[in-house]
MIVEXGU-458885 format. One record per residue (C-alpha): residue number from 1; residue in one letter; chain; x negated, y, z. Coordinates in pm, 1 decimal. Example, Ala and Ser with C-alpha at 12.3 -4.5 7.8 and 13.67 -1.06 7.14 Angstrom:
2
<pt n="1" res="A" chain="A" X="-1230.0" Y="-450.0" Z="780.0"/>
<pt n="2" res="S" chain="A" X="-1367.0" Y="-106.0" Z="714.0"/>
//
This chain:
280
<pt n="1" res="M" chain="A" X="-7802.6" Y="1456.7" Z="8582.9"/>
<pt n="2" res="R" chain="A" X="-7450.2" Y="1593.6" Z="8561.3"/>
<pt n="3" res="V" chain="A" X="-7399.0" Y="1453.5" Z="8208.6"/>
<pt n="4" res="G" chain="A" X="-7508.7" Y="1113.7" Z="8319.3"/>
<pt n="5" res="W" chain="A" X="-7256.2" Y="1125.4" Z="8598.7"/>
<pt n="6" res="C" chain="A" X="-6968.9" Y="1226.9" Z="8374.4"/>
<pt n="7" res="L" chain="A" X="-7009.6" Y="944.2" Z="8124.3"/>
<pt n="8" res="P" chain="A" X="-6939.3" Y="662.8" Z="8368.0"/>
<pt n="9" res="T" chain="A" X="-6651.7" Y="861.0" Z="8502.2"/>
<pt n="10" res="M" chain="A" X="-6500.5" Y="896.7" Z="8161.7"/>
<pt n="11" res="L" chain="A" X="-6535.4" Y="524.1" Z="8092.9"/>
<pt n="12" res="L" chain="A" X="-6359.0" Y="447.0" Z="8415.0"/>
<pt n="13" res="L" chain="A" X="-6077.8" Y="683.3" Z="8332.8"/>
<pt n="14" res="L" chain="A" X="-6030.2" Y="524.6" Z="7990.0"/>
<pt n="15" res="A" chain="A" X="-6026.7" Y="177.8" Z="8134.7"/>
<pt n="16" res="A" chain="A" X="-5780.9" Y="285.3" Z="8400.2"/>
<pt n="17" res="A" chain="A" X="-5548.2" Y="432.3" Z="8138.4"/>
<pt n="18" res="G" chain="A" X="-5539.9" Y="97.6" Z="7957.3"/>
<pt n="19" res="C" chain="A" X="-5668.4" Y="238.5" Z="7631.9"/>
<pt n="20" res="K" chain="A" X="-5687.1" Y="-44.2" Z="7379.4"/>
<pt n="21" res="Q" chain="A" X="-5870.3" Y="145.4" Z="7111.3"/>
<pt n="22" res="T" chain="A" X="-6230.2" Y="230.6" Z="7121.3"/>
<pt n="23" res="P" chain="A" X="-6322.6" Y="578.6" Z="7003.1"/>
<pt n="24" res="A" chain="A" X="-6491.3" Y="586.2" Z="6666.0"/>
<pt n="25" res="W" chain="A" X="-6807.5" Y="723.0" Z="6815.3"/>
<pt n="26" res="M" chain="A" X="-6817.0" Y="423.2" Z="7051.0"/>
<pt n="27" res="Q" chain="A" X="-6741.8" Y="164.9" Z="6781.0"/>
<pt n="28" res="S" chain="A" X="-7011.7" Y="-30.7" Z="6616.8"/>
<pt n="29" res="Q" chain="A" X="-7077.0" Y="-0.2" Z="6245.4"/>
<pt n="30" res="P" chain="A" X="-6913.9" Y="-341.8" Z="6162.9"/>
<pt n="31" res="Q" chain="A" X="-6598.5" Y="-233.8" Z="6339.9"/>
<pt n="32" res="Q" chain="A" X="-6589.0" Y="92.7" Z="6150.4"/>
<pt n="33" res="A" chain="A" X="-6628.5" Y="-95.6" Z="5821.3"/>
<pt n="34" res="Q" chain="A" X="-6345.0" Y="-329.9" Z="5914.5"/>
<pt n="35" res="L" chain="A" X="-6123.1" Y="-34.7" Z="6004.2"/>
<pt n="36" res="Q" chain="A" X="-6194.8" Y="138.1" Z="5672.7"/>
<pt n="37" res="Q" chain="A" X="-6126.0" Y="-185.8" Z="5486.6"/>
<pt n="38" res="L" chain="A" X="-5798.0" Y="-225.7" Z="5675.7"/>
<pt n="39" res="Q" chain="A" X="-5698.1" Y="132.5" Z="5590.9"/>
<pt n="40" res="Q" chain="A" X="-5780.2" Y="75.5" Z="5225.7"/>
<pt n="41" res="Q" chain="A" X="-5572.2" Y="-244.2" Z="5225.8"/>
<pt n="42" res="Q" chain="A" X="-5282.4" Y="-57.3" Z="5386.4"/>
<pt n="43" res="L" chain="A" X="-5314.0" Y="217.3" Z="5122.8"/>
<pt n="44" res="A" chain="A" X="-5325.8" Y="-40.8" Z="4843.3"/>
<pt n="45" res="A" chain="A" X="-5023.4" Y="-218.9" Z="4992.6"/>
<pt n="46" res="A" chain="A" X="-4835.8" Y="111.1" Z="5008.9"/>
<pt n="47" res="Q" chain="A" X="-4922.7" Y="187.7" Z="4646.5"/>
<pt n="48" res="Q" chain="A" X="-4819.3" Y="-163.7" Z="4542.6"/>
<pt n="49" res="Q" chain="A" X="-4491.2" Y="-121.9" Z="4729.1"/>
<pt n="50" res="Q" chain="A" X="-4427.4" Y="205.8" Z="4549.9"/>
<pt n="51" res="S" chain="A" X="-4503.8" Y="37.2" Z="4216.2"/>
<pt n="52" res="L" chain="A" X="-4265.5" Y="-245.8" Z="4300.8"/>
<pt n="53" res="Q" chain="A" X="-3995.7" Y="0.8" Z="4400.4"/>
<pt n="54" res="A" chain="A" X="-4044.8" Y="192.8" Z="4074.5"/>
<pt n="55" res="A" chain="A" X="-4027.3" Y="-133.0" Z="3877.6"/>
<pt n="56" res="A" chain="A" X="-3715.2" Y="-234.0" Z="4067.5"/>
<pt n="57" res="S" chain="A" X="-3553.5" Y="102.9" Z="3991.7"/>
<pt n="58" res="S" chain="A" X="-3645.5" Y="62.3" Z="3625.9"/>
<pt n="59" res="M" chain="A" X="-3497.0" Y="-288.0" Z="3622.3"/>
<pt n="60" res="D" chain="A" X="-3179.6" Y="-150.4" Z="3782.8"/>
<pt n="61" res="R" chain="A" X="-3148.6" Y="111.2" Z="3508.4"/>
<pt n="62" res="L" chain="A" X="-3209.9" Y="-150.3" Z="3241.3"/>
<pt n="63" res="N" chain="A" X="-2950.3" Y="-378.8" Z="3398.8"/>
<pt n="64" res="Q" chain="A" X="-2697.2" Y="-95.0" Z="3406.8"/>
<pt n="65" res="E" chain="A" X="-2764.6" Y="-15.1" Z="3041.8"/>
<pt n="66" res="K" chain="A" X="-2730.2" Y="-382.9" Z="2952.4"/>
<pt n="67" res="E" chain="A" X="-2402.2" Y="-402.6" Z="3144.6"/>
<pt n="68" res="Q" chain="A" X="-2273.0" Y="-97.4" Z="2960.1"/>
<pt n="69" res="Q" chain="A" X="-2379.0" Y="-245.4" Z="2626.0"/>
<pt n="70" res="L" chain="A" X="-2217.9" Y="-575.6" Z="2720.1"/>
<pt n="71" res="A" chain="A" X="-1894.8" Y="-397.9" Z="2814.3"/>
<pt n="72" res="L" chain="A" X="-1893.1" Y="-214.4" Z="2480.1"/>
<pt n="73" res="S" chain="A" X="-1961.3" Y="-540.1" Z="2298.2"/>
<pt n="74" res="R" chain="A" X="-1672.1" Y="-705.0" Z="2478.8"/>
<pt n="75" res="Q" chain="A" X="-1444.7" Y="-414.2" Z="2386.7"/>
<pt n="76" res="E" chain="A" X="-1555.0" Y="-427.4" Z="2022.9"/>
<pt n="77" res="L" chain="A" X="-1499.6" Y="-803.4" Z="2022.6"/>
<pt n="78" res="Q" chain="A" X="-1148.4" Y="-758.5" Z="2157.6"/>
<pt n="79" res="Q" chain="A" X="-1074.0" Y="-495.1" Z="1892.7"/>
<pt n="80" res="L" chain="A" X="-1215.4" Y="-723.5" Z="1624.7"/>
<pt n="81" res="Q" chain="A" X="-999.7" Y="-1009.0" Z="1748.4"/>
<pt n="82" res="V" chain="A" X="-693.6" Y="-782.6" Z="1731.1"/>
<pt n="83" res="R" chain="A" X="-781.9" Y="-679.1" Z="1373.9"/>
<pt n="84" res="V" chain="A" X="-841.0" Y="-1041.4" Z="1274.2"/>
<pt n="85" res="A" chain="A" X="-503.5" Y="-1138.7" Z="1419.0"/>
<pt n="86" res="A" chain="A" X="-336.0" Y="-850.9" Z="1231.6"/>
<pt n="87" res="L" chain="A" X="-510.1" Y="-948.9" Z="907.6"/>
<pt n="88" res="S" chain="A" X="-405.0" Y="-1308.7" Z="958.6"/>
<pt n="89" res="T" chain="A" X="-45.1" Y="-1197.2" Z="1004.1"/>
<pt n="90" res="R" chain="A" X="-65.0" Y="-977.6" Z="693.7"/>
<pt n="91" res="L" chain="A" X="-216.0" Y="-1265.1" Z="498.0"/>
<pt n="92" res="T" chain="A" X="70.0" Y="-1489.0" Z="601.9"/>
<pt n="93" res="E" chain="A" X="323.4" Y="-1223.5" Z="507.0"/>
<pt n="94" res="T" chain="A" X="146.0" Y="-1154.5" Z="176.5"/>
<pt n="95" res="T" chain="A" X="145.1" Y="-1524.5" Z="95.7"/>
<pt n="96" res="A" chain="A" X="517.1" Y="-1539.5" Z="168.3"/>
<pt n="97" res="D" chain="A" X="577.2" Y="-1227.0" Z="-42.3"/>
<pt n="98" res="L" chain="A" X="376.3" Y="-1376.2" Z="-327.4"/>
<pt n="99" res="T" chain="A" X="582.5" Y="-1693.1" Z="-312.1"/>
<pt n="100" res="R" chain="A" X="903.7" Y="-1488.2" Z="-324.5"/>
<pt n="101" res="E" chain="A" X="769.1" Y="-1273.4" Z="-606.6"/>
<pt n="102" res="R" chain="A" X="689.1" Y="-1581.6" Z="-809.5"/>
<pt n="103" res="A" chain="A" X="1036.3" Y="-1718.7" Z="-747.5"/>
<pt n="104" res="D" chain="A" X="1187.8" Y="-1381.5" Z="-842.6"/>
<pt n="105" res="K" chain="A" X="977.3" Y="-1374.3" Z="-1157.9"/>
<pt n="106" res="V" chain="A" X="1106.5" Y="-1715.8" Z="-1259.9"/>
<pt n="107" res="A" chain="A" X="1464.1" Y="-1603.8" Z="-1190.5"/>
<pt n="108" res="V" chain="A" X="1418.8" Y="-1278.3" Z="-1381.8"/>
<pt n="109" res="Q" chain="A" X="1261.7" Y="-1458.2" Z="-1675.8"/>
<pt n="110" res="K" chain="A" X="1554.5" Y="-1701.7" Z="-1686.7"/>
<pt n="111" res="K" chain="A" X="1802.4" Y="-1415.7" Z="-1668.1"/>
<pt n="112" res="F" chain="A" X="1615.8" Y="-1234.2" Z="-1941.6"/>
<pt n="113" res="D" chain="A" X="1612.4" Y="-1541.4" Z="-2164.5"/>
<pt n="114" res="D" chain="A" X="1983.4" Y="-1599.3" Z="-2099.3"/>
<pt n="115" res="L" chain="A" X="2063.3" Y="-1238.6" Z="-2189.8"/>
<pt n="116" res="L" chain="A" X="1864.7" Y="-1261.2" Z="-2510.8"/>
<pt n="117" res="A" chain="A" X="2037.0" Y="-1586.6" Z="-2599.7"/>
<pt n="118" res="A" chain="A" X="2378.3" Y="-1435.1" Z="-2530.4"/>
<pt n="119" res="N" chain="A" X="2290.7" Y="-1131.1" Z="-2738.1"/>
<pt n="120" res="R" chain="A" X="2185.9" Y="-1350.6" Z="-3031.7"/>
<pt n="121" res="R" chain="A" X="2495.4" Y="-1570.0" Z="-3032.1"/>
<pt n="122" res="T" chain="A" X="2724.4" Y="-1507.4" Z="-3328.6"/>
<pt n="123" res="G" chain="A" X="3077.4" Y="-1407.9" Z="-3237.5"/>
<pt n="124" res="T" chain="A" X="3395.3" Y="-1350.6" Z="-3437.6"/>
<pt n="125" res="V" chain="A" X="3301.3" Y="-998.0" Z="-3534.4"/>
<pt n="126" res="S" chain="A" X="3249.0" Y="-898.0" Z="-3894.6"/>
<pt n="127" res="I" chain="A" X="3059.4" Y="-586.4" Z="-3993.8"/>
<pt n="128" res="T" chain="A" X="3157.9" Y="-393.7" Z="-4302.4"/>
<pt n="129" res="A" chain="A" X="2841.2" Y="-289.7" Z="-4478.9"/>
<pt n="130" res="N" chain="A" X="2787.7" Y="73.7" Z="-4559.7"/>
<pt n="131" res="S" chain="A" X="2766.9" Y="62.7" Z="-4937.4"/>
<pt n="132" res="S" chain="A" X="2803.7" Y="435.3" Z="-4980.4"/>
<pt n="133" res="H" chain="A" X="2516.0" Y="675.1" Z="-4919.6"/>
<pt n="134" res="T" chain="A" X="2755.7" Y="966.5" Z="-4881.8"/>
<pt n="135" res="V" chain="A" X="2894.5" Y="854.4" Z="-4546.1"/>
<pt n="136" res="D" chain="A" X="2833.9" Y="1132.8" Z="-4299.3"/>
<pt n="137" res="L" chain="A" X="2919.7" Y="1079.7" Z="-3936.9"/>
<pt n="138" res="A" chain="A" X="3034.7" Y="1390.0" Z="-3758.5"/>
<pt n="139" res="A" chain="A" X="2824.3" Y="1467.3" Z="-3454.1"/>
<pt n="140" res="V" chain="A" X="3011.7" Y="1512.9" Z="-3129.1"/>
<pt n="141" res="E" chain="A" X="2934.4" Y="1743.7" Z="-2841.8"/>
<pt n="142" res="I" chain="A" X="2923.7" Y="1604.1" Z="-2490.1"/>
<pt n="143" res="R" chain="A" X="2853.3" Y="1847.0" Z="-2208.6"/>
<pt n="144" res="G" chain="A" X="2516.3" Y="1782.2" Z="-2045.6"/>
<pt n="145" res="V" chain="A" X="2424.0" Y="1502.1" Z="-2288.6"/>
<pt n="146" res="D" chain="A" X="2170.2" Y="1509.0" Z="-2571.6"/>
<pt n="147" res="V" chain="A" X="2342.9" Y="1412.4" Z="-2900.2"/>
<pt n="148" res="R" chain="A" X="2140.5" Y="1430.7" Z="-3219.2"/>
<pt n="149" res="R" chain="A" X="2154.7" Y="1311.1" Z="-3576.8"/>
<pt n="150" res="D" chain="A" X="1884.2" Y="1067.7" Z="-3682.5"/>
<pt n="151" res="G" chain="A" X="1918.0" Y="997.7" Z="-4054.6"/>
<pt n="152" res="D" chain="A" X="2260.1" Y="842.2" Z="-4105.1"/>
<pt n="153" res="V" chain="A" X="2312.3" Y="753.7" Z="-3736.6"/>
<pt n="154" res="I" chain="A" X="2410.2" Y="953.2" Z="-3430.3"/>
<pt n="155" res="R" chain="A" X="2198.6" Y="904.7" Z="-3118.7"/>
<pt n="156" res="V" chain="A" X="2331.5" Y="978.0" Z="-2771.6"/>
<pt n="157" res="T" chain="A" X="2039.9" Y="984.4" Z="-2525.8"/>
<pt n="158" res="L" chain="A" X="2099.7" Y="909.4" Z="-2157.9"/>
<pt n="159" res="P" chain="A" X="1796.3" Y="942.6" Z="-1925.7"/>
<pt n="160" res="S" chain="A" X="1740.8" Y="632.9" Z="-1713.0"/>
<pt n="161" res="S" chain="A" X="1693.4" Y="858.8" Z="-1410.7"/>
<pt n="162" res="Q" chain="A" X="2062.8" Y="951.5" Z="-1438.2"/>
<pt n="163" res="L" chain="A" X="2173.9" Y="589.4" Z="-1465.9"/>
<pt n="164" res="F" chain="A" X="1937.7" Y="379.5" Z="-1254.2"/>
<pt n="165" res="A" chain="A" X="1740.3" Y="401.5" Z="-935.5"/>
<pt n="166" res="P" chain="A" X="1361.6" Y="392.4" Z="-990.4"/>
<pt n="167" res="G" chain="A" X="1243.2" Y="41.6" Z="-1072.6"/>
<pt n="168" res="S" chain="A" X="1597.0" Y="-98.5" Z="-1083.8"/>
<pt n="169" res="A" chain="A" X="1815.3" Y="-242.3" Z="-1357.4"/>
<pt n="170" res="Q" chain="A" X="2131.5" Y="-192.6" Z="-1152.5"/>
<pt n="171" res="L" chain="A" X="2347.4" Y="109.0" Z="-1227.6"/>
<pt n="172" res="A" chain="A" X="2328.2" Y="382.7" Z="-967.5"/>
<pt n="173" res="A" chain="A" X="2637.7" Y="530.5" Z="-804.7"/>
<pt n="174" res="G" chain="A" X="2660.5" Y="824.2" Z="-1044.3"/>
<pt n="175" res="G" chain="A" X="2561.0" Y="627.7" Z="-1351.9"/>
<pt n="176" res="G" chain="A" X="2907.3" Y="485.7" Z="-1412.2"/>
<pt n="177" res="S" chain="A" X="3069.2" Y="827.6" Z="-1414.2"/>
<pt n="178" res="L" chain="A" X="2831.1" Y="949.7" Z="-1685.0"/>
<pt n="179" res="L" chain="A" X="2892.3" Y="638.1" Z="-1894.3"/>
<pt n="180" res="D" chain="A" X="3269.3" Y="679.8" Z="-1862.6"/>
<pt n="181" res="T" chain="A" X="3250.2" Y="1036.7" Z="-1992.4"/>
<pt n="182" res="V" chain="A" X="3035.7" Y="935.6" Z="-2289.2"/>
<pt n="183" res="A" chain="A" X="3237.4" Y="623.4" Z="-2370.1"/>
<pt n="184" res="V" chain="A" X="3567.4" Y="813.1" Z="-2383.7"/>
<pt n="185" res="E" chain="A" X="3424.3" Y="1065.3" Z="-2626.3"/>
<pt n="186" res="L" chain="A" X="3264.1" Y="798.4" Z="-2847.4"/>
<pt n="187" res="A" chain="A" X="3584.2" Y="595.8" Z="-2856.5"/>
<pt n="188" res="R" chain="A" X="3773.9" Y="905.6" Z="-2965.4"/>
<pt n="189" res="A" chain="A" X="3525.8" Y="1010.8" Z="-3232.5"/>
<pt n="190" res="Y" chain="A" X="3412.9" Y="668.7" Z="-3358.6"/>
<pt n="191" res="P" chain="A" X="3687.8" Y="413.6" Z="-3292.6"/>
<pt n="192" res="Q" chain="A" X="3566.1" Y="167.8" Z="-3557.4"/>
<pt n="193" res="Q" chain="A" X="3192.2" Y="229.0" Z="-3572.5"/>
<pt n="194" res="L" chain="A" X="2923.6" Y="-14.6" Z="-3472.9"/>
<pt n="195" res="I" chain="A" X="2746.4" Y="117.5" Z="-3162.3"/>
<pt n="196" res="G" chain="A" X="2409.6" Y="-5.0" Z="-3046.0"/>
<pt n="197" res="V" chain="A" X="2310.5" Y="2.5" Z="-2681.0"/>
<pt n="198" res="E" chain="A" X="1933.7" Y="49.2" Z="-2690.8"/>
<pt n="199" res="G" chain="A" X="1705.8" Y="28.4" Z="-2389.1"/>
<pt n="200" res="H" chain="A" X="1371.6" Y="210.3" Z="-2393.3"/>
<pt n="201" res="A" chain="A" X="1091.7" Y="212.1" Z="-2136.2"/>
<pt n="202" res="D" chain="A" X="755.3" Y="376.5" Z="-2093.9"/>
<pt n="203" res="G" chain="A" X="426.8" Y="188.2" Z="-2095.8"/>
<pt n="204" res="A" chain="A" X="427.2" Y="120.3" Z="-1721.4"/>
<pt n="205" res="T" chain="A" X="627.6" Y="-132.0" Z="-1525.3"/>
<pt n="206" res="P" chain="A" X="869.1" Y="51.8" Z="-1291.8"/>
<pt n="207" res="T" chain="A" X="797.2" Y="32.5" Z="-921.6"/>
<pt n="208" res="G" chain="A" X="966.2" Y="-265.5" Z="-762.0"/>
<pt n="209" res="A" chain="A" X="1028.7" Y="-446.1" Z="-1089.8"/>
<pt n="210" res="A" chain="A" X="814.1" Y="-744.4" Z="-992.4"/>
<pt n="211" res="G" chain="A" X="724.3" Y="-970.8" Z="-1281.5"/>
<pt n="212" res="Q" chain="A" X="901.6" Y="-754.4" Z="-1541.2"/>
<pt n="213" res="N" chain="A" X="730.1" Y="-599.0" Z="-1838.5"/>
<pt n="214" res="P" chain="A" X="867.3" Y="-293.0" Z="-2021.5"/>
<pt n="215" res="Q" chain="A" X="1039.0" Y="-512.5" Z="-2280.5"/>
<pt n="216" res="Q" chain="A" X="1229.3" Y="-702.1" Z="-2012.7"/>
<pt n="217" res="V" chain="A" X="1313.2" Y="-386.4" Z="-1818.9"/>
<pt n="218" res="S" chain="A" X="1455.0" Y="-212.0" Z="-2125.2"/>
<pt n="219" res="T" chain="A" X="1664.8" Y="-517.1" Z="-2217.6"/>
<pt n="220" res="L" chain="A" X="1801.3" Y="-566.9" Z="-1864.6"/>
<pt n="221" res="R" chain="A" X="1900.1" Y="-201.6" Z="-1842.3"/>
<pt n="222" res="A" chain="A" X="2063.4" Y="-209.7" Z="-2184.2"/>
<pt n="223" res="M" chain="A" X="2259.0" Y="-518.9" Z="-2078.1"/>
<pt n="224" res="A" chain="A" X="2368.7" Y="-345.2" Z="-1757.6"/>
<pt n="225" res="V" chain="A" X="2508.3" Y="-54.7" Z="-1963.4"/>
<pt n="226" res="Y" chain="A" X="2670.5" Y="-296.1" Z="-2209.8"/>
<pt n="227" res="N" chain="A" X="2838.2" Y="-491.7" Z="-1928.8"/>
<pt n="228" res="Y" chain="A" X="2969.4" Y="-172.7" Z="-1773.2"/>
<pt n="229" res="L" chain="A" X="3107.8" Y="-35.0" Z="-2099.7"/>
<pt n="230" res="A" chain="A" X="3266.8" Y="-370.4" Z="-2183.2"/>
<pt n="231" res="S" chain="A" X="3431.6" Y="-386.7" Z="-1841.0"/>
<pt n="232" res="R" chain="A" X="3580.5" Y="-36.0" Z="-1870.6"/>
<pt n="233" res="G" chain="A" X="3754.9" Y="-98.0" Z="-2202.6"/>
<pt n="234" res="S" chain="A" X="3701.6" Y="242.0" Z="-2364.0"/>
<pt n="235" res="L" chain="A" X="3484.7" Y="79.7" Z="-2630.7"/>
<pt n="236" res="R" chain="A" X="3562.8" Y="-262.1" Z="-2772.7"/>
<pt n="237" res="T" chain="A" X="3304.4" Y="-531.8" Z="-2709.6"/>
<pt n="238" res="E" chain="A" X="3294.6" Y="-617.0" Z="-3079.2"/>
<pt n="239" res="Q" chain="A" X="3170.9" Y="-263.9" Z="-3146.8"/>
<pt n="240" res="L" chain="A" X="2871.2" Y="-302.0" Z="-2919.3"/>
<pt n="241" res="H" chain="A" X="2540.2" Y="-478.2" Z="-2958.6"/>
<pt n="242" res="V" chain="A" X="2235.0" Y="-468.7" Z="-2731.7"/>
<pt n="243" res="A" chain="A" X="1865.9" Y="-422.8" Z="-2801.0"/>
<pt n="244" res="G" chain="A" X="1564.7" Y="-369.4" Z="-2575.8"/>
<pt n="245" res="Y" chain="A" X="1268.0" Y="-198.1" Z="-2738.8"/>
<pt n="246" res="G" chain="A" X="1037.5" Y="-168.3" Z="-2439.1"/>
<pt n="247" res="A" chain="A" X="779.6" Y="104.4" Z="-2499.1"/>
<pt n="248" res="N" chain="A" X="776.7" Y="65.1" Z="-2878.0"/>
<pt n="249" res="H" chain="A" X="968.5" Y="385.4" Z="-2959.1"/>
<pt n="250" res="P" chain="A" X="851.2" Y="665.7" Z="-2727.9"/>
<pt n="251" res="L" chain="A" X="989.9" Y="1013.6" Z="-2776.3"/>
<pt n="252" res="Y" chain="A" X="695.6" Y="1176.8" Z="-2598.0"/>
<pt n="253" res="S" chain="A" X="341.8" Y="1091.7" Z="-2498.2"/>
<pt n="254" res="N" chain="A" X="310.1" Y="858.6" Z="-2200.3"/>
<pt n="255" res="A" chain="A" X="1.6" Y="1049.9" Z="-2086.3"/>
<pt n="256" res="T" chain="A" X="208.4" Y="1272.8" Z="-1855.7"/>
<pt n="257" res="P" chain="A" X="463.8" Y="1186.0" Z="-1586.3"/>
<pt n="258" res="A" chain="A" X="726.0" Y="1402.5" Z="-1760.7"/>
<pt n="259" res="G" chain="A" X="666.5" Y="1219.3" Z="-2088.2"/>
<pt n="260" res="R" chain="A" X="693.6" Y="878.7" Z="-1923.0"/>
<pt n="261" res="E" chain="A" X="1014.9" Y="977.7" Z="-1747.5"/>
<pt n="262" res="A" chain="A" X="1168.7" Y="1104.5" Z="-2072.5"/>
<pt n="263" res="N" chain="A" X="1075.8" Y="783.1" Z="-2252.6"/>
<pt n="264" res="Q" chain="A" X="1274.9" Y="577.7" Z="-2002.0"/>
<pt n="265" res="R" chain="A" X="1619.5" Y="610.0" Z="-2152.1"/>
<pt n="266" res="I" chain="A" X="1931.5" Y="444.5" Z="-2287.0"/>
<pt n="267" res="E" chain="A" X="2040.6" Y="543.2" Z="-2636.3"/>
<pt n="268" res="L" chain="A" X="2390.6" Y="479.5" Z="-2767.3"/>
<pt n="269" res="V" chain="A" X="2344.0" Y="468.6" Z="-3144.0"/>
<pt n="270" res="V" chain="A" X="2650.1" Y="517.2" Z="-3366.5"/>
<pt n="271" res="Y" chain="A" X="2609.9" Y="350.6" Z="-3708.5"/>
<pt n="272" res="P" chain="A" X="2803.6" Y="426.4" Z="-4028.3"/>
<pt n="273" res="E" chain="A" X="2911.2" Y="60.9" Z="-4045.0"/>
<pt n="274" res="T" chain="A" X="3258.8" Y="-18.3" Z="-3920.3"/>
<pt n="275" res="V" chain="A" X="3361.3" Y="-324.4" Z="-3724.0"/>
<pt n="276" res="R" chain="A" X="3685.0" Y="-516.5" Z="-3729.5"/>
<pt n="277" res="N" chain="A" X="3785.8" Y="-798.6" Z="-3503.6"/>
<pt n="278" res="N" chain="A" X="3865.0" Y="-1125.1" Z="-3681.5"/>
<pt n="279" res="T" chain="A" X="4033.7" Y="-1275.3" Z="-3377.9"/>
<pt n="280" res="R" chain="A" X="4400.5" Y="-1329.4" Z="-3436.5"/>
//
C-alpha cells in the first residue's frame, strides 16, 4: 500500500518541477527507438563534421603548399626574365662587336695588302751580287741579344715579347730602345750590307689580333720594325727590306708554350751583298 501511495506522489512532484523529459523507464518503446535513432544521427553528424574539418585542414595544407610552389615559380620566372634580358643585352653587344671585328678585318686586310704592295715596289736601290764564295761576314756581339751565323748570313734574333705587347703589332715602350741599340751596332759593323727585317710567328693567332693570320701578323710586325729603323736613321732605308714568314720557319716545336713564344720573333738578317744608293 505504501508503494502505491508513493508513485502518484512522485508523478506529482515531477509535474510540479516542470520536467519536460520522461524517464526512460516511463517511455514507450517507440519513443526509445526514436531517441536512439536521434543519438545515432547526432553521432553520425559529429563524425561527418570531424571528417569535414579534417578535409578542410588537408585542403588548407594543400593550398599553402600550392601558394609556396606558386611563389617559387614566380621567383624562378623573374630570375629567368633577368637572365633573358642579360642574354639579350649580350647578344646585342656581341652583334655590335662582330660588326666592328668585320670592319677591323677589312681594314687590316687593306693595310696588309698595302704593306705588301709597298714592299714589292722597285726603288732606286741597286744590289751588288755576291760573286765570291769567300766573303765572310764578321759576327758582332750585342749584349743580351742572340747573334748567330747561318751559312753566309748573320742573324740577329729579337724575341717579339721584348718588342711588342701580346697580340699587338705596335712597338711596346721598351721595344724602341732595344732596336736602337741593335741598329747602332749593325750600322757600325755592316754599313753597306743588305739587311732583311724578317717577321716570324707561331702557329696560333695572337690574342686580340682579330682577323689576322700568322702570315699577316709576322708581316705587320716586320713592317713596324722597318718603319722604326727607317725613322731613326741609323740604318739607311735602301739597306733594308721586309719579309713576313708567318709560322713557316719555326726554331722550336709549337707543341709547348715556351716553343711558341720563342718562335714569335723578329730577325735582322745581314747578307753578304752590299747596297749602294743610285739617287743623285
